[in-house]
PDB file of N, H, CA, C and O in Angstrom:
ATOM      1  N   MET A   1       0.829  -1.186   0.000  1.00  0.00           N
ATOM      2  CA  MET A   1       0.000   0.000   0.000  1.00  0.00           C
ATOM      3  C   MET A   1       0.871   1.245   0.000  1.00  0.00           C
ATOM      4  O   MET A   1       1.877   1.323   0.704  1.00  0.00           O
ATOM      5  N   SER A   2       0.473   2.188  -0.782  1.00  0.00           N
ATOM      6  H   SER A   2      -0.345   2.125  -1.355  1.00  0.00           H
ATOM      7  CA  SER A   2       1.235   3.431  -0.817  1.00  0.00           C
ATOM      8  C   SER A   2       0.788   4.349   0.321  1.00  0.00           C
ATOM      9  O   SER A   2      -0.241   4.124   0.958  1.00  0.00           O
ATOM     10  N   GLN A   3       1.570   5.360   0.549  1.00  0.00           N
ATOM     11  H   GLN A   3       2.406   5.542   0.031  1.00  0.00           H
ATOM     12  CA  GLN A   3       1.259   6.324   1.610  1.00  0.00           C
ATOM     13  C   GLN A   3      -0.058   7.046   1.324  1.00  0.00           C
ATOM     14  O   GLN A   3      -0.814   7.346   2.248  1.00  0.00           O
ATOM     15  N   LEU A   4      -0.333   7.323   0.058  1.00  0.00           N
ATOM     16  H   LEU A   4       0.281   7.079  -0.693  1.00  0.00           H
ATOM     17  CA  LEU A   4      -1.577   8.013  -0.286  1.00  0.00           C
ATOM     18  C   LEU A   4      -2.788   7.141   0.008  1.00  0.00           C
ATOM     19  O   LEU A   4      -3.813   7.637   0.476  1.00  0.00           O
ATOM     20  N   GLU A   5      -2.678   5.840  -0.266  1.00  0.00           N
ATOM     21  H   GLU A   5      -1.846   5.436  -0.647  1.00  0.00           H
ATOM     22  CA  GLU A   5      -3.794   4.941   0.034  1.00  0.00           C
ATOM     23  C   GLU A   5      -4.041   4.852   1.532  1.00  0.00           C
ATOM     24  O   GLU A   5      -5.190   4.826   1.974  1.00  0.00           O
ATOM     25  N   LYS A   6      -2.973   4.805   2.313  1.00  0.00           N
ATOM     26  H   LYS A   6      -2.040   4.826   1.955  1.00  0.00           H
ATOM     27  CA  LYS A   6      -3.106   4.765   3.767  1.00  0.00           C
ATOM     28  C   LYS A   6      -3.757   6.054   4.286  1.00  0.00           C
ATOM     29  O   LYS A   6      -4.622   6.020   5.162  1.00  0.00           O
ATOM     30  N   ALA A   7      -3.326   7.178   3.732  1.00  0.00           N
ATOM     31  H   ALA A   7      -2.623   7.206   3.021  1.00  0.00           H
ATOM     32  CA  ALA A   7      -3.900   8.467   4.140  1.00  0.00           C
ATOM     33  C   ALA A   7      -5.379   8.527   3.761  1.00  0.00           C
ATOM     34  O   ALA A   7      -6.198   9.023   4.534  1.00  0.00           O
ATOM     35  N   TYR A   8      -5.722   8.026   2.579  1.00  0.00           N
ATOM     36  H   TYR A   8      -5.057   7.623   1.951  1.00  0.00           H
ATOM     37  CA  TYR A   8      -7.112   8.022   2.132  1.00  0.00           C
ATOM     38  C   TYR A   8      -7.964   7.158   3.054  1.00  0.00           C
ATOM     39  O   TYR A   8      -9.057   7.569   3.443  1.00  0.00           O
ATOM     40  N   GLN A   9      -7.484   5.974   3.408  1.00  0.00           N
ATOM     41  H   GLN A   9      -6.596   5.641   3.092  1.00  0.00           H
ATOM     42  CA  GLN A   9      -8.247   5.095   4.287  1.00  0.00           C
ATOM     43  C   GLN A   9      -8.397   5.701   5.681  1.00  0.00           C
ATOM     44  O   GLN A   9      -9.455   5.587   6.300  1.00  0.00           O
ATOM     45  N   THR A  10      -7.351   6.336   6.167  1.00  0.00           N
ATOM     46  H   THR A  10      -6.492   6.429   5.664  1.00  0.00           H
ATOM     47  CA  THR A  10      -7.430   6.985   7.473  1.00  0.00           C
ATOM     48  C   THR A  10      -8.449   8.115   7.455  1.00  0.00           C
ATOM     49  O   THR A  10      -9.233   8.260   8.393  1.00  0.00           O
ATOM     50  N   MET A  11      -8.443   8.909   6.405  1.00  0.00           N
ATOM     51  H   MET A  11      -7.806   8.792   5.642  1.00  0.00           H
ATOM     52  CA  MET A  11      -9.406  10.009   6.282  1.00  0.00           C
ATOM     53  C   MET A  11     -10.823   9.470   6.172  1.00  0.00           C
ATOM     54  O   MET A  11     -11.747  10.037   6.757  1.00  0.00           O
ATOM     55  N   ARG A  12     -11.008   8.379   5.429  1.00  0.00           N
ATOM     56  H   ARG A  12     -10.258   7.919   4.954  1.00  0.00           H
ATOM     57  CA  ARG A  12     -12.337   7.782   5.271  1.00  0.00           C
ATOM     58  C   ARG A  12     -12.850   7.275   6.613  1.00  0.00           C
ATOM     59  O   ARG A  12     -13.996   7.535   6.981  1.00  0.00           O
ATOM     60  N   ASN A  13     -12.007   6.556   7.344  1.00  0.00           N
ATOM     61  H   ASN A  13     -11.076   6.345   7.045  1.00  0.00           H
ATOM     62  CA  ASN A  13     -12.417   6.016   8.639  1.00  0.00           C
ATOM     63  C   ASN A  13     -12.705   7.120   9.647  1.00  0.00           C
ATOM     64  O   ASN A  13     -13.657   7.030  10.423  1.00  0.00           O
ATOM     65  N   THR A  14     -11.880   8.159   9.633  1.00  0.00           N
ATOM     66  H   THR A  14     -11.107   8.232   9.002  1.00  0.00           H
ATOM     67  CA  THR A  14     -12.092   9.274  10.543  1.00  0.00           C
ATOM     68  C   THR A  14     -13.383  10.014  10.210  1.00  0.00           C
ATOM     69  O   THR A  14     -14.122  10.407  11.112  1.00  0.00           O
ATOM     70  N   GLY A  15     -13.654  10.202   8.945  1.00  0.00           N
ATOM     71  H   GLY A  15     -13.053   9.882   8.212  1.00  0.00           H
ATOM     72  CA  GLY A  15     -14.891  10.859   8.530  1.00  0.00           C
ATOM     73  C   GLY A  15     -16.118  10.062   8.933  1.00  0.00           C
ATOM     74  O   GLY A  15     -17.093  10.626   9.429  1.00  0.00           O
ATOM     75  N   ALA A  16     -16.074   8.754   8.724  1.00  0.00           N
ATOM     76  H   ALA A  16     -15.281   8.296   8.322  1.00  0.00           H
ATOM     77  CA  ALA A  16     -17.201   7.897   9.106  1.00  0.00           C
ATOM     78  C   ALA A  16     -17.396   7.919  10.619  1.00  0.00           C
ATOM     79  O   ALA A  16     -18.527   7.963  11.104  1.00  0.00           O
ATOM     80  N   GLY A  17     -16.298   7.888  11.357  1.00  0.00           N
ATOM     81  H   GLY A  17     -15.380   7.852  10.963  1.00  0.00           H
ATOM     82  CA  GLY A  17     -16.399   7.950  12.812  1.00  0.00           C
ATOM     83  C   GLY A  17     -16.968   9.270  13.292  1.00  0.00           C
ATOM     84  O   GLY A  17     -17.759   9.304  14.234  1.00  0.00           O
ATOM     85  N   SER A  18     -16.573  10.346  12.654  1.00  0.00           N
ATOM     86  H   SER A  18     -15.931  10.319  11.888  1.00  0.00           H
ATOM     87  CA  SER A  18     -17.087  11.667  13.026  1.00  0.00           C
ATOM     88  C   SER A  18     -18.584  11.781  12.760  1.00  0.00           C
ATOM     89  O   SER A  18     -19.316  12.365  13.558  1.00  0.00           O
ATOM     90  N   ILE A  19     -19.030  11.234  11.661  1.00  0.00           N
ATOM     91  H   ILE A  19     -18.435  10.758  11.013  1.00  0.00           H
ATOM     92  CA  ILE A  19     -20.461  11.246  11.358  1.00  0.00           C
ATOM     93  C   ILE A  19     -21.226  10.437  12.393  1.00  0.00           C
ATOM     94  O   ILE A  19     -22.279  10.867  12.862  1.00  0.00           O
ATOM     95  N   ALA A  20     -20.704   9.265  12.755  1.00  0.00           N
ATOM     96  H   ALA A  20     -19.848   8.916  12.374  1.00  0.00           H
ATOM     97  CA  ALA A  20     -21.368   8.430  13.754  1.00  0.00           C
ATOM     98  C   ALA A  20     -21.454   9.141  15.100  1.00  0.00           C
ATOM     99  O   ALA A  20     -22.504   9.128  15.742  1.00  0.00           O
ATOM    100  N   VAL A  21     -20.361   9.760  15.528  1.00  0.00           N
ATOM    101  H   VAL A  21     -19.508   9.771  15.006  1.00  0.00           H
ATOM    102  CA  VAL A  21     -20.356  10.487  16.798  1.00  0.00           C
ATOM    103  C   VAL A  21     -21.326  11.666  16.738  1.00  0.00           C
ATOM    104  O   VAL A  21     -22.029  11.940  17.711  1.00  0.00           O
ATOM    105  N   GLY A  22     -21.367  12.354  15.617  1.00  0.00           N
ATOM    106  H   GLY A  22     -20.796  12.131  14.827  1.00  0.00           H
ATOM    107  CA  GLY A  22     -22.295  13.472  15.464  1.00  0.00           C
ATOM    108  C   GLY A  22     -23.744  13.041  15.583  1.00  0.00           C
ATOM    109  O   GLY A  22     -24.549  13.733  16.207  1.00  0.00           O
ATOM    110  N   ILE A  23     -24.084  11.903  14.990  1.00  0.00           N
ATOM    111  H   ILE A  23     -23.430  11.341  14.484  1.00  0.00           H
ATOM    112  CA  ILE A  23     -25.453  11.395  15.081  1.00  0.00           C
ATOM    113  C   ILE A  23     -25.791  11.027  16.519  1.00  0.00           C
ATOM    114  O   ILE A  23     -26.890  11.317  16.992  1.00  0.00           O
ATOM    115  N   ILE A  24     -24.858  10.394  17.211  1.00  0.00           N
ATOM    116  H   ILE A  24     -23.965  10.160  16.826  1.00  0.00           H
ATOM    117  CA  ILE A  24     -25.090  10.021  18.612  1.00  0.00           C
ATOM    118  C   ILE A  24     -25.296  11.263  19.471  1.00  0.00           C
ATOM    119  O   ILE A  24     -26.188  11.290  20.320  1.00  0.00           O
ATOM    120  N   ILE A  25     -24.481  12.286  19.257  1.00  0.00           N
ATOM    121  H   ILE A  25     -23.757  12.264  18.567  1.00  0.00           H
ATOM    122  CA  ILE A  25     -24.616  13.524  20.030  1.00  0.00           C
ATOM    123  C   ILE A  25     -25.944  14.211  19.717  1.00  0.00           C
ATOM    124  O   ILE A  25     -26.594  14.746  20.616  1.00  0.00           O
ATOM    125  N   LEU A  26     -26.345  14.198  18.453  1.00  0.00           N
ATOM    126  H   LEU A  26     -25.817  13.763  17.723  1.00  0.00           H
ATOM    127  CA  LEU A  26     -27.616  14.811  18.060  1.00  0.00           C
ATOM    128  C   LEU A  26     -28.790  14.116  18.736  1.00  0.00           C
ATOM    129  O   LEU A  26     -29.671  14.775  19.288  1.00  0.00           O
ATOM    130  N   VAL A  27     -28.802  12.800  18.695  1.00  0.00           N
ATOM    131  H   VAL A  27     -28.086  12.265  18.246  1.00  0.00           H
ATOM    132  CA  VAL A  27     -29.901  12.042  19.310  1.00  0.00           C
ATOM    133  C   VAL A  27     -29.925  12.259  20.818  1.00  0.00           C
ATOM    134  O   VAL A  27     -30.993  12.432  21.406  1.00  0.00           O
ATOM    135  N   THR A  28     -28.766  12.251  21.436  1.00  0.00           N
ATOM    136  H   THR A  28     -27.898  12.111  20.959  1.00  0.00           H
ATOM    137  CA  THR A  28     -28.694  12.474  22.880  1.00  0.00           C
ATOM    138  C   THR A  28     -29.187  13.873  23.239  1.00  0.00           C
ATOM    139  O   THR A  28     -29.925  14.044  24.209  1.00  0.00           O
ATOM    140  N   GLY A  29     -28.782  14.865  22.463  1.00  0.00           N
ATOM    141  H   GLY A  29     -28.183  14.726  21.675  1.00  0.00           H
ATOM    142  CA  GLY A  29     -29.210  16.239  22.720  1.00  0.00           C
ATOM    143  C   GLY A  29     -30.707  16.417  22.583  1.00  0.00           C
ATOM    144  O   GLY A  29     -31.336  17.083  23.406  1.00  0.00           O
ATOM    145  N   VAL A  30     -31.280  15.827  21.553  1.00  0.00           N
ATOM    146  H   VAL A  30     -30.769  15.286  20.884  1.00  0.00           H
ATOM    147  CA  VAL A  30     -32.732  15.934  21.348  1.00  0.00           C
ATOM    148  C   VAL A  30     -33.467  15.236  22.486  1.00  0.00           C
ATOM    149  O   VAL A  30     -34.470  15.745  22.986  1.00  0.00           O
ATOM    150  N   THR A  31     -32.968  14.068  22.896  1.00  0.00           N
ATOM    151  H   THR A  31     -32.153  13.654  22.489  1.00  0.00           H
ATOM    152  CA  THR A  31     -33.612  13.329  23.985  1.00  0.00           C
ATOM    153  C   THR A  31     -33.566  14.109  25.293  1.00  0.00           C
ATOM    154  O   THR A  31     -34.569  14.203  26.000  1.00  0.00           O
ATOM    155  N   VAL A  32     -32.419  14.661  25.612  1.00  0.00           N
ATOM    156  H   VAL A  32     -31.603  14.585  25.038  1.00  0.00           H
ATOM    157  CA  VAL A  32     -32.289  15.439  26.845  1.00  0.00           C
ATOM    158  C   VAL A  32     -33.167  16.688  26.776  1.00  0.00           C
ATOM    159  O   VAL A  32     -33.774  17.068  27.778  1.00  0.00           O
ATOM    160  N   GLY A  33     -33.243  17.323  25.624  1.00  0.00           N
ATOM    161  H   GLY A  33     -32.750  17.015  24.811  1.00  0.00           H
ATOM    162  CA  GLY A  33     -34.100  18.492  25.464  1.00  0.00           C
ATOM    163  C   GLY A  33     -35.566  18.165  25.681  1.00  0.00           C
ATOM    164  O   GLY A  33     -36.281  18.917  26.344  1.00  0.00           O
ATOM    165  N   ILE A  34     -36.016  17.055  25.130  1.00  0.00           N
ATOM    166  H   ILE A  34     -35.436  16.444  24.591  1.00  0.00           H
ATOM    167  CA  ILE A  34     -37.417  16.655  25.299  1.00  0.00           C
ATOM    168  C   ILE A  34     -37.708  16.347  26.760  1.00  0.00           C
ATOM    169  O   ILE A  34     -38.741  16.751  27.294  1.00  0.00           O
ATOM    170  N   ILE A  35     -36.788  15.624  27.406  1.00  0.00           N
ATOM    171  H   ILE A  35     -35.949  15.296  26.972  1.00  0.00           H
ATOM    172  CA  ILE A  35     -36.986  15.300  28.828  1.00  0.00           C
ATOM    173  C   ILE A  35     -37.039  16.576  29.656  1.00  0.00           C
ATOM    174  O   ILE A  35     -37.852  16.674  30.575  1.00  0.00           O
ATOM    175  N   SER A  36     -36.197  17.549  29.356  1.00  0.00           N
ATOM    176  H   SER A  36     -35.536  17.470  28.610  1.00  0.00           H
ATOM    177  CA  SER A  36     -36.200  18.818  30.097  1.00  0.00           C
ATOM    178  C   SER A  36     -37.518  19.568  29.907  1.00  0.00           C
ATOM    179  O   SER A  36     -38.064  20.121  30.862  1.00  0.00           O
ATOM    180  N   ILE A  37     -38.018  19.586  28.695  1.00  0.00           N
ATOM    181  H   ILE A  37     -37.574  19.137  27.920  1.00  0.00           H
ATOM    182  CA  ILE A  37     -39.289  20.274  28.427  1.00  0.00           C
ATOM    183  C   ILE A  37     -40.429  19.597  29.182  1.00  0.00           C
ATOM    184  O   ILE A  37     -41.262  20.270  29.787  1.00  0.00           O
ATOM    185  N   VAL A  38     -40.466  18.277  29.146  1.00  0.00           N
ATOM    186  H   VAL A  38     -39.789  17.730  28.654  1.00  0.00           H
ATOM    187  CA  VAL A  38     -41.533  17.546  29.835  1.00  0.00           C
ATOM    188  C   VAL A  38     -41.453  17.789  31.339  1.00  0.00           C
ATOM    189  O   VAL A  38     -42.473  18.043  31.978  1.00  0.00           O
ATOM    190  N   ASN A  39     -40.251  17.713  31.909  1.00  0.00           N
ATOM    191  H   ASN A  39     -39.422  17.506  31.390  1.00  0.00           H
ATOM    192  CA  ASN A  39     -40.114  17.958  33.348  1.00  0.00           C
ATOM    193  C   ASN A  39     -40.510  19.382  33.724  1.00  0.00           C
ATOM    194  O   ASN A  39     -41.158  19.595  34.748  1.00  0.00           O
ATOM    195  N   GLY A  40     -40.128  20.351  32.907  1.00  0.00           N
ATOM    196  H   GLY A  40     -39.602  20.178  32.074  1.00  0.00           H
ATOM    197  CA  GLY A  40     -40.526  21.734  33.169  1.00  0.00           C
ATOM    198  C   GLY A  40     -42.033  21.914  33.103  1.00  0.00           C
ATOM    199  O   GLY A  40     -42.614  22.626  33.923  1.00  0.00           O
ATOM    200  N   ALA A  41     -42.664  21.276  32.136  1.00  0.00           N
ATOM    201  H   ALA A  41     -42.192  20.698  31.470  1.00  0.00           H
ATOM    202  CA  ALA A  41     -44.116  21.363  32.016  1.00  0.00           C
ATOM    203  C   ALA A  41     -44.807  20.735  33.216  1.00  0.00           C
ATOM    204  O   ALA A  41     -45.798  21.267  33.716  1.00  0.00           O
ATOM    205  N   LEU A  42     -44.286  19.605  33.678  1.00  0.00           N
ATOM    206  H   LEU A  42     -43.480  19.172  33.271  1.00  0.00           H
ATOM    207  CA  LEU A  42     -44.875  18.966  34.852  1.00  0.00           C
ATOM    208  C   LEU A  42     -44.709  19.824  36.101  1.00  0.00           C
ATOM    209  O   LEU A  42     -45.613  19.893  36.933  1.00  0.00           O
ATOM    210  N   LEU A  43     -43.557  20.477  36.236  1.00  0.00           N
ATOM    211  H   LEU A  43     -42.822  20.420  35.560  1.00  0.00           H
ATOM    212  CA  LEU A  43     -43.355  21.367  37.379  1.00  0.00           C
ATOM    213  C   LEU A  43     -44.333  22.538  37.337  1.00  0.00           C
ATOM    214  O   LEU A  43     -44.911  22.898  38.363  1.00  0.00           O
ATOM    215  N   LEU A  44     -44.522  23.131  36.170  1.00  0.00           N
ATOM    216  H   LEU A  44     -44.052  22.839  35.336  1.00  0.00           H
ATOM    217  CA  LEU A  44     -45.462  24.249  36.053  1.00  0.00           C
ATOM    218  C   LEU A  44     -46.895  23.797  36.307  1.00  0.00           C
ATOM    219  O   LEU A  44     -47.683  24.530  36.905  1.00  0.00           O
ATOM    220  N   LYS A  45     -47.229  22.602  35.858  1.00  0.00           N
ATOM    221  H   LYS A  45     -46.589  22.007  35.372  1.00  0.00           H
ATOM    222  CA  LYS A  45     -48.581  22.079  36.033  1.00  0.00           C
ATOM    223  C   LYS A  45     -48.899  21.849  37.508  1.00  0.00           C
ATOM    224  O   LYS A  45     -50.031  22.072  37.937  1.00  0.00           O
ATOM    225  N   HIS A  46     -47.920  21.411  38.281  1.00  0.00           N
ATOM    226  H   HIS A  46     -47.000  21.230  37.932  1.00  0.00           H
ATOM    227  CA  HIS A  46     -48.149  21.067  39.678  1.00  0.00           C
ATOM    228  C   HIS A  46     -47.617  22.117  40.653  1.00  0.00           C
ATOM    229  O   HIS A  46     -47.448  21.823  41.837  1.00  0.00           O
ATOM    230  N   LYS A  47     -47.352  23.333  40.180  1.00  0.00           N
ATOM    231  H   LYS A  47     -47.490  23.572  39.218  1.00  0.00           H
ATOM    232  CA  LYS A  47     -46.802  24.349  41.075  1.00  0.00           C
ATOM    233  C   LYS A  47     -47.808  24.769  42.146  1.00  0.00           C
ATOM    234  O   LYS A  47     -47.409  25.202  43.227  1.00  0.00           O
ATOM    235  N   SER A  48     -49.093  24.648  41.864  1.00  0.00           N
ATOM    236  H   SER A  48     -49.418  24.296  40.986  1.00  0.00           H
ATOM    237  CA  SER A  48     -50.095  25.042  42.870  1.00  0.00           C
ATOM    238  C   SER A  48     -50.188  24.023  43.996  1.00  0.00           C
ATOM    239  O   SER A  48     -50.751  24.324  45.049  1.00  0.00           O
ATOM    240  N   ASP A  49     -49.653  22.830  43.800  1.00  0.00           N
ATOM    241  H   ASP A  49     -49.196  22.585  42.945  1.00  0.00           H
ATOM    242  CA  ASP A  49     -49.684  21.800  44.846  1.00  0.00           C
ATOM    243  C   ASP A  49     -48.585  21.982  45.875  1.00  0.00           C
ATOM    244  O   ASP A  49     -48.601  21.320  46.913  1.00  0.00           O
ATOM    245  N   ILE A  50     -47.623  22.871  45.612  1.00  0.00           N
ATOM    246  H   ILE A  50     -47.609  23.409  44.769  1.00  0.00           H
ATOM    247  CA  ILE A  50     -46.487  23.058  46.513  1.00  0.00           C
ATOM    248  C   ILE A  50     -46.896  24.021  47.627  1.00  0.00           C
ATOM    249  O   ILE A  50     -47.450  25.091  47.375  1.00  0.00           O
ATOM    250  N   GLU A  51     -46.612  23.618  48.855  1.00  0.00           N
ATOM    251  H   GLU A  51     -46.162  22.748  49.060  1.00  0.00           H
ATOM    252  CA  GLU A  51     -46.896  24.466  50.006  1.00  0.00           C
ATOM    253  C   GLU A  51     -45.610  24.762  50.761  1.00  0.00           C
ATOM    254  O   GLU A  51     -44.784  23.873  50.970  1.00  0.00           O
ATOM    255  N   PHE A  52     -45.447  26.005  51.166  1.00  0.00           N
ATOM    256  H   PHE A  52     -46.118  26.727  50.996  1.00  0.00           H
ATOM    257  CA  PHE A  52     -44.267  26.408  51.921  1.00  0.00           C
ATOM    258  C   PHE A  52     -44.661  26.724  53.331  1.00  0.00           C
ATOM    259  O   PHE A  52     -43.811  27.087  54.143  1.00  0.00           O
TER     260      PHE A  52
END
């Protein structure tokens, strides 16, 4: 294998890995955002039940 082929394969693998990590981060971010919105809505809905 020539140096250019090795560099090409390394770039291809790194690019594929970066895309995979990006998708995982995107899904995690959306999931955490949805959970935060739901929890905030539940807190607002039940704020009248809180007594100090």
